[in-house]
C-alpha positions in Angstrom: -0.2 0.0 0.0 3.0 2.3 1.0 4.5 1.9 -2.5 0.9 3.5 -4.1 0.6 6.1 -2.3 4.5 7.0 -2.8 3.7 6.5 -6.7 1.1 9.1 -6.1 3.7 11.7 -3.9 6.3 11.1 -6.6 3.8 12.1 -9.7 2.3 15.1 -7.3 5.9 16.0 -6.8 7.1 16.0 -10.4 9.7 13.2 -10.0 7.4 10.9 -12.4 5.5 13.0 -15.7 2.3 11.0 -16.2 1.3 11.7 -20.1 -1.1 10.5 -22.1 -1.1 9.4 -25.7 -3.9 10.2 -28.6 -6.0 7.4 -26.9 -6.0 8.7 -23.8 -4.1 5.7 -22.4 -1.2 7.1 -19.7 2.3 7.0 -20.1 5.1 7.7 -17.8 8.3 9.4 -17.8 10.8 9.3 -15.1 12.9 12.7 -14.3 15.0 10.9 -11.5 17.5 7.5 -12.2 15.4 4.7 -11.2 15.2 1.4 -11.8 12.6 1.5 -14.7 11.4 -2.6 -14.3 10.9 -1.9 -10.4 9.0 1.3 -11.0 6.7 -0.1 -14.0 5.8 -2.7 -10.9 5.0 0.3 -8.4 3.2 2.1 -11.2 1.1 -0.7 -12.4 0.2 -1.7 -8.5 -0.9 2.0 -8.3 -3.5 2.0 -11.2 -5.0 -1.0 -10.4 -5.3 0.0 -7.0 -7.0 3.2 -8.1 -9.0 1.4 -10.7 -9.6 4.3 -12.5 -9.4 2.5 -15.8 -12.4 0.2 -17.1 -10.2 -1.3 -19.7 -6.9 -3.2 -20.0 -4.0 -1.2 -21.9 -0.4 -1.5 -22.2 1.7 1.3 -21.5 5.2 2.6 -20.9 7.2 4.1 -18.0 10.3 5.8 -19.8 13.8 7.3 -18.6 14.1 11.2 -18.8 15.8 11.1 -22.2 13.2 8.5 -23.3 15.4 6.4 -24.5 14.8 3.6 -22.5 11.6 2.1 -21.4 9.7 -0.7 -18.9 6.3 -1.9 -20.4 3.2 -1.8 -18.2 0.2 -4.0 -19.0 -2.6 -2.7 -17.1 -5.6 -4.9 -16.3 -8.9 -3.6 -15.0 -11.0 -5.0 -12.8 -14.2 -3.4 -13.7 -17.2 -5.4 -14.6 -17.4 -4.6 -18.2 -19.8 -7.6 -19.2 -23.2 -5.2 -20.5 -22.0 -2.4 -20.5 -23.0 -2.3 -24.3 -26.6 -3.5 -23.2 -26.9 -0.8 -20.8 -26.7 -3.2 -17.9 -24.0 -0.9 -16.0 -23.8 2.8 -15.9 
């Protein structure tokens, strides 16, 4: 749980920048020298805990020069069955 709050604090402090692509998918840029693989796991955990996005997606966390990245595979836990039929809002 502490990691999730740590990511939130790092985003708010500007150590990690959250951006969005043309489809609205977030991606991240680390402004500090971090282990990108470990940071990707922390961001994934944070995103899944917040559970704000209703669909699965893949994204990345990049180093500050955007020359290296680590993959993040977000898996939503939203019950999306029935949305098209108007069963859920």
